C-alpha positions as CSV (number, residue, x, y, z in Angstrom):
1,M,-11.6,-10.7,-25.6
2,A,-8.7,-8.5,-26.7
3,S,-5.1,-9.8,-27.3
4,W,-1.8,-8.1,-27.6
5,N,-1.0,-6.3,-30.8
6,S,2.7,-6.1,-30.2
7,I,4.9,-8.9,-28.9
8,P,7.7,-6.5,-27.7
9,L,5.1,-4.4,-25.8
10,E,3.7,-7.6,-24.3
11,I,7.1,-8.6,-23.1
12,T,7.8,-5.1,-21.8
13,Y,4.4,-5.3,-19.9
14,E,5.4,-8.6,-18.3
15,V,8.9,-7.4,-17.3
16,L,7.5,-4.2,-15.8
17,G,4.8,-6.1,-13.9
18,W,7.2,-8.6,-12.4
19,T,9.7,-5.9,-11.6
20,A,6.9,-4.1,-9.7
21,F,6.1,-7.3,-7.9
22,S,9.7,-7.9,-7.0
23,S,10.3,-4.4,-5.8
24,W,7.2,-4.1,-3.7
25,S,7.5,-7.6,-2.3
26,I,11.2,-7.4,-1.4
27,G,10.6,-3.9,0.0
28,Y,8.9,-5.3,3.1
29,Y,11.9,-7.3,4.2
30,P,14.2,-4.4,5.2
31,Q,11.6,-3.3,7.8
32,I,11.0,-6.9,9.0
33,I,14.8,-7.5,9.3
34,L,15.3,-4.1,11.0
35,N,12.6,-4.9,13.6
36,F,14.1,-8.4,14.2
37,R,17.6,-7.1,14.7
38,R,16.5,-4.4,17.1
39,K,13.9,-6.5,18.8
40,S,12.0,-3.2,18.7
41,V,9.4,-1.5,16.6
42,V,9.9,1.9,18.1
43,G,10.0,4.5,15.2
44,L,7.6,2.5,13.1
45,S,4.1,4.0,13.0
46,F,1.6,1.4,14.1
47,D,-1.2,3.2,12.3
48,F,0.9,2.8,9.1
49,A,1.3,-0.9,9.7
50,V,-2.4,-1.8,10.5
51,L,-3.8,0.5,7.7
52,N,-1.3,-1.1,5.3
53,L,-2.6,-4.6,6.2
54,M,-6.2,-3.4,5.7
55,K,-5.3,-1.8,2.3
56,H,-3.6,-5.0,1.0
57,S,-6.4,-7.2,2.2
58,T,-9.0,-5.3,0.2
59,Y,-6.6,-5.1,-2.8
60,L,-6.2,-8.9,-2.7
61,I,-10.0,-9.3,-2.8
62,Y,-10.2,-7.1,-5.9
63,N,-7.3,-8.6,-7.8
64,A,-8.0,-12.2,-7.1
65,S,-11.7,-11.9,-7.8
66,L,-11.3,-10.2,-11.1
67,Y,-8.4,-12.4,-12.2
68,F,-10.0,-15.8,-11.3
69,S,-13.8,-15.3,-11.4
70,S,-15.3,-15.9,-14.9
71,V,-18.5,-14.3,-13.6
72,I,-16.8,-11.0,-12.7
73,Q,-14.8,-11.1,-15.9
74,K,-18.0,-11.3,-17.9
75,Q,-19.5,-8.4,-16.0
76,Y,-16.3,-6.4,-16.7
77,Y,-16.4,-7.1,-20.5
78,E,-20.1,-6.2,-20.6
79,K,-19.3,-2.9,-19.0
80,Y,-16.2,-1.9,-20.8
81,G,-16.4,-4.0,-24.0
82,Y,-15.1,-7.4,-25.1
83,E,-12.4,-5.8,-27.1
84,Q,-10.7,-4.7,-23.9
85,M,-8.1,-6.5,-21.8
86,L,-8.5,-7.2,-18.1
87,P,-6.7,-4.6,-16.1
88,V,-5.4,-7.2,-13.6
89,A,-2.3,-9.3,-14.3
90,A,-0.8,-12.3,-12.6
91,N,1.8,-10.2,-10.9
92,D,-1.0,-8.1,-9.3
93,V,-2.5,-11.2,-7.6
94,A,1.0,-12.5,-6.6
95,F,1.9,-9.1,-5.1
96,S,-1.3,-8.7,-3.1
97,T,-1.0,-12.2,-1.7
98,H,2.6,-11.7,-0.6
99,A,1.8,-8.2,0.7
100,V,-0.9,-9.5,3.1
101,L,1.5,-12.1,4.4
102,A,4.4,-9.6,4.8
103,T,2.3,-6.9,6.5
104,S,0.8,-9.5,8.8
105,T,4.3,-10.4,9.8
106,I,5.0,-6.8,10.7
107,V,1.8,-6.5,12.7
108,F,2.9,-9.7,14.6
109,Q,6.3,-8.1,15.3
110,I,4.5,-5.1,16.8
111,L,2.7,-7.5,19.2
112,I,5.9,-9.3,20.4
113,Y,8.7,-6.6,20.2
114,D,9.4,-3.6,22.4
115,R,6.9,-0.9,21.6
116,G,7.9,1.8,24.0
117,S,4.8,4.0,24.6
118,Q,3.5,3.7,21.1
119,K,-0.1,2.5,20.4
120,V,-2.5,2.2,17.5
121,S,-4.5,5.4,17.5
122,K,-8.2,5.5,18.2
123,I,-8.7,7.2,14.8
124,A,-7.0,4.2,13.0
125,I,-9.1,1.7,15.0
126,A,-12.3,3.6,14.2
127,M,-11.3,3.8,10.5
128,I,-10.8,0.0,10.3
129,F,-14.2,-0.7,11.9
130,A,-15.8,1.8,9.5
131,V,-14.3,0.0,6.5
132,F,-15.6,-3.3,7.8
133,F,-19.1,-1.9,8.3
134,F,-19.1,-0.2,4.9
135,A,-17.9,-3.3,3.1
136,A,-20.6,-5.4,4.8
137,V,-23.3,-3.0,3.8
138,C,-22.0,-3.0,0.2
139,F,-22.0,-6.8,0.1
140,F,-25.6,-7.0,1.1
141,L,-26.5,-4.4,-1.4
142,A,-24.8,-6.3,-4.2
143,L,-26.2,-9.7,-3.2
144,P,-29.7,-9.5,-4.6
145,S,-28.6,-8.4,-8.1
146,H,-25.2,-10.2,-8.0
147,S,-23.4,-7.0,-8.8
148,W,-20.0,-8.5,-8.1
149,L,-18.0,-6.2,-10.3
150,W,-19.5,-3.2,-8.5
151,L,-18.7,-4.8,-5.2
152,I,-15.0,-5.5,-5.9
153,S,-14.7,-2.1,-7.4
154,I,-15.8,-0.8,-4.0
155,F,-13.0,-2.8,-2.4
156,N,-10.6,-1.4,-5.0
157,S,-11.8,2.1,-4.0
158,I,-11.2,1.3,-0.4
159,Q,-7.7,0.2,-1.0
160,A,-7.0,3.3,-3.0
161,F,-8.3,5.4,-0.1
162,M,-6.3,3.4,2.4
163,T,-3.2,4.0,0.3
164,V,-3.6,7.8,0.7
165,I,-4.3,7.5,4.4
166,K,-1.7,4.9,5.4
167,Y,1.4,6.9,4.7
168,I,0.3,10.0,6.7
169,P,0.9,8.7,10.2
170,Q,4.5,7.7,9.4
171,A,5.2,11.0,7.6
172,V,3.8,12.9,10.6
173,M,5.8,10.7,13.1
174,N,9.0,11.4,11.2
175,F,8.2,15.2,11.3
176,T,7.4,15.2,14.9
177,R,10.4,13.2,16.0
178,K,12.7,15.0,13.5
179,S,14.1,11.6,12.7
180,T,13.5,8.6,10.4
181,A,15.3,6.2,12.7
182,G,13.4,2.9,13.1
183,F,11.7,3.3,9.7
184,S,13.5,1.5,6.9
185,I,14.5,3.6,3.9
186,G,15.0,0.4,2.0
187,Y,11.3,-0.1,2.0
188,I,10.7,3.3,0.6
189,L,13.3,3.0,-2.2
190,L,11.8,-0.3,-3.3
191,D,8.2,1.0,-2.9
192,F,9.2,3.9,-5.2
193,T,10.5,1.5,-7.8
194,G,7.4,-0.7,-7.6
195,G,5.1,2.3,-8.0
196,T,7.0,3.6,-11.0
197,T,7.1,0.3,-12.8
198,N,3.5,-0.5,-12.0
199,F,2.4,2.8,-13.6
200,L,4.6,2.3,-16.6
201,Q,3.0,-1.2,-17.0
202,M,-0.4,0.5,-17.4
203,I,1.0,2.9,-19.9
204,V,2.4,0.1,-22.0
205,Q,-1.0,-1.7,-22.1
206,S,-2.7,1.6,-23.1
207,I,-0.2,2.1,-25.9
208,D,-0.7,-1.4,-27.3
209,Q,-4.5,-1.2,-27.1
210,G,-4.8,2.4,-28.2
211,S,-7.2,2.9,-25.3
212,L,-7.2,4.4,-21.7
213,V,-9.9,2.0,-20.6
214,N,-7.5,0.0,-18.4
215,F,-6.9,3.2,-16.4
216,F,-10.6,3.7,-15.9
217,G,-11.3,0.0,-15.4
218,N,-8.7,-0.2,-12.6
219,L,-8.5,3.3,-11.2
220,G,-7.3,1.9,-7.9
221,K,-4.1,0.5,-9.5
222,M,-3.3,3.9,-11.0
223,L,-3.9,5.7,-7.8
224,V,-1.8,3.2,-5.8
225,S,1.1,3.9,-8.1
226,L,0.8,7.7,-8.1
227,V,0.2,8.0,-4.3
228,S,3.0,5.7,-3.5
229,I,5.4,7.7,-5.7
230,F,4.3,11.0,-4.1
231,F,4.7,9.8,-0.5
232,D,7.9,8.0,-1.2
233,L,9.4,11.2,-2.5
234,I,8.4,12.8,0.8
235,F,10.0,10.0,2.8
236,M,13.2,10.3,0.8
237,C,13.3,14.0,1.4
238,Q,12.9,13.4,5.1
239,R,15.6,10.8,5.2
240,Y,18.3,12.4,3.0
241,V,17.5,16.1,3.3
242,L,15.6,17.1,6.4
243,Y,16.6,14.4,9.0
244,P,19.8,12.6,7.8
245,P,20.6,9.8,10.2
246,N,23.3,9.9,12.8
247,E,25.1,6.6,12.3
248,N,26.4,6.6,15.9
249,A,23.0,7.0,17.4
250,E,20.4,4.3,18.3
251,V,16.7,4.7,18.8
252,S,15.7,4.6,22.4
253,P,12.1,3.7,23.3
254,K,12.3,6.2,26.1
255,L,12.8,9.0,23.7
256,V,9.6,8.3,21.8
257,E,6.7,10.3,23.1
258,E,4.2,9.4,20.4
259,S,0.6,10.4,20.7
260,T,-2.0,7.6,20.7
261,E,-3.7,9.6,18.0
262,P,-0.8,10.5,15.7
263,L,-3.1,11.7,12.9
264,I,-3.8,14.7,15.0
265,M,-0.8,16.3,16.6
266,T,-1.0,19.0,19.2
267,S,1.4,21.4,20.8
268,D,1.5,19.3,23.9
269,H,3.9,16.9,22.2
270,P,7.5,17.7,23.0
271,Q,9.9,17.6,20.0
272,L,12.6,15.1,20.3
273,D,16.3,15.5,19.7
274,K,17.5,14.4,16.3
275,V,18.6,10.9,16.0
């Protein structure tokens, strides 16, 4: 089992990891508080919320399994070499656990607060059922040979795929409404910080070990960081450049004419006035 070669790099790794944890974890609260104050979730994409919950649930399975299971750790070392370090840190497990709780809170707010005409799209619902079915099939395939590392790697791939998909409904909603009102920019700024520090953490580990195995061994973590950074830049552009907020305006549920399938927009949807 590998150990750190440089104490300063190890300290840097821990600082970056817990900075990512703090940024990503705190980032949920601006949206939760915004929903609570408005007693409304109008302007927040429901597809984004439910896909985010699915993404973090599968990521928690991967992180917790690799971090705590000696059986899965043994399979990892047999595949990548005993001289390698595990690509999952304590902050990854802590973040995933908190993220599941936070996103569950947001989904609960969707159930109890004013929703206007918004709904979870049929595409998102079908995607969730497809993920559950695929995960179940993979479990039964892994069961005879106890291929647990392969199984949790599937979960890691699912969460990486969900990371790519989950941002799209919110970005499309902002574009369609020509407004970011109802969607907290605080979440995006902290998400950007978390994605950046998370990726830097992986770089620090690679520098210390003189190896890129931690990138290949946890491809999902790398993709989460890069995809988050990419979409956060889009959201920041929408907020500060394309659709700057009007401080005197409020979001009215009656103004939101969101499709029940926001992943596919048609010309039938009227564009809304800027908020």
